[in-house]
N, C-alpha and C positions, 0 to 999 in steps of 0.2 A: 343457707346463705353462707358465704366461705369466711374465715378470720381477717379480721381487718388489717392484719399484721403481716401475716403468710399467704394471703390468699389463695392457701392452696387445701387444710384442713378445715371441718367444721366448724364455726361458731357454738360459745358454749358458756360464755360468761360476759357479762358488760365490763367494760374495763373506764373505770373514768379517767384514767389515764391519757388514753387515746379517744374517749368520749364513742365508742363503738362496742362492739361483741366482738372476742377472740375466741382463740382456741387456749385449750387447757396448755397443751403444750408451751405455745407462744409466751403464755402467764408466767410460767412456772422457769422459764430459760433467760426471758426479757424483764422479770422483776427488778426493778432496783438495779436494773443494768442500762439498759436502754430507757426502761419507761422510769418517768418520776413518778412512784405509786402515792398518793394520800395515803395519811396515816389511817385514816377511819374506812379505808379498801378493806370489806370482809375476806378477800381472801390475802391479802397483805396479813391480814390479823391471825388469819388460820394459820398460814404459813410460818408466823412467827412462834405461834405456840408448840407449833412439831419441833421447830428447829433446838438442835442440841445445843450450848453455850460453846465458842470456839476454845478449844484445849491451849494450854500454853505451847505445846508443842508444835501446834500452828504457825504459829507467830514468829516472826523475825526474833533472838531473844537479845538482841540487840535494843531492839525498839520498846524493851520491856526496864532498860536501865538495871541491869542486874546487880549492879553494885551498892546501889539504892536499899536498905533494908527497911521494911515498914512492919512495925510489930502491932498486935492487938491494942498495946499498951497506949501508943502514938496516935493509932486511931480514936480510941477514944477520949483521949487527954484533947486530940485537935477536931473536935467535931463540928465546931463552929466557924471553924475557917475551910475545913473541907466543903462544908454546907455553902458558906458564900462565894467560895470558888463554882461550885456547882450551880450556883445560881447566877452570878457571872456568867457562865457559860449558855445558860438557858436565856437569860437576857438578851446574849448576843443572836442566840436561834431566833428568837422573837424578832429582832430588828431587822433580819435581814432570812427572809423564809426558803431561799435558797439554797441555806447551808446545808451540809449532809454532815454525816459523821465524820468521813476524813478530812474535812477542812478542822471539826472542833480537835481531831486528833493532830495535827499538823500543827496547831496551834499551841499544843499543850505539850508536842515536843518540844516546837522550838522553844517554849517557855525553859521547861525543864535542862533544856539543855544550857542555855544561857546562865540559869540559878546553879547548876552545876561546875560552869567555870568559875562563876561567881564564888561558889564554898571551896573549890579546890586553889585557886590561886587568887583569889579575894580582886580577880580583876572583871568588869563590869563588860561582859560583851552581849549582845545584842545579837542573835540569828538573824542575818538577812533575807527578807522576802519582798519581792514584788506585788507578791496578792495582795491585794485592797481590803478583803475579807478577812485573812489571816490577820492582818496589822488591826482589822476594827473588834477582832475578837483577843488579840492581846492587850490592846489598849485597855478594853472592859475588865478584862481580869487584872490589869493593874492598878486600875481606879480602885478596884475592890480591895488588892492587897493595900493601897494606901489609904483608904478608908478604914479599915481594919486597926494598922497601924494608930491613924489617929484616933478612934476610940479608946486603944490603951492607953495613950498616953493621956487620954483624959480622964480616965475611970482610974488607973494604976500610979499614976505621974510618970511614966517610964513605958517605952516600946520594948516586947518582951518577944517577940516574933523573931525567930531568928532565920536567917535564908535557906539554913541547914534546913530547917521543919518546914519551910514554905517549898521546896525543893522535894521533899518525900511526898507535902500532900500535892502537890503537881501530878508526881509518877504516881502514885495511889489512883486521882482521876483518869489518868492516861492510861493505867492499865485496866480499870471498869471501861473504859471505853473501846479499847481494841478488845475484850472481853467481851462487849455487848454487841457492838458490830456487827454484819453477816459477812462483811469484806468486802461487799459490791461498791460499785463508784459509787452508786447513790442512795446506799442503803441510811436510813433515818432512822434505825431502832435507838441508837444511843442519845440521840435528840430527844426522840419521846421519851425516853425514860424520865431524862432531866425534865421534860415539859408536866410528868405527871407528877413529880415530885414539887414544883412550883405551879400551878395552875395558878393562867390567864384572870379568872375572875379573881376580883377580892373577897367578894364572899365564901367561897368556896378555897381560898390558901389555906394551905396546911401551915401549923404552926413551927416555929424554928426547930422545935422537939422533935417534931411531927415528920417533919423531910428529912433532918439530919441523919433520924435513926434509918428513914427507909433505904438512905443511899448508901449509907454504912451495913447494914442488913438490908439486901434487897428482900 
């Protein structure tokens, strides 16, 4: 039988994205490009195991916010903030299973730009977006930040988190997302990484310390 996609080459493997059998070439070329590959597809998992992490040189330098310096000490001292932001991203992705890496990255980029403007000029400027999905991600992250500051107020009597620190935490996650995604339109490698840190079932939910450590040192 011929491939369900190209109808030319002989089929070699079952593709859960098209619910049919396809050839290896179409699998490799269309994976996470035109195909919505489920995370448990063995061929997708195999491909991820052999793919090298994206090098910084492959990325647009400006997308990494090069002016924002993030040292190891900052990451260590703000582990819980980074964990909280990561959880908000994972929560957003679970609420909308259609979200891909590029959606999380777009929302993080927009948030980082807003906080960069706030830090530099003290002006509150939200990056405009008509994308409802990105708005939902941003809202989830902002809710987490609000709760984080409220918890600080409750426990130490004042809010200690500075906007400059929040900017660094957002850029840290943005750089991680850009490094983990394959860059394909439908890639969910970063999404799946976040899901692995915060399992859906409460019985297998990682402790805050465990999840935070895995995020910081993958």
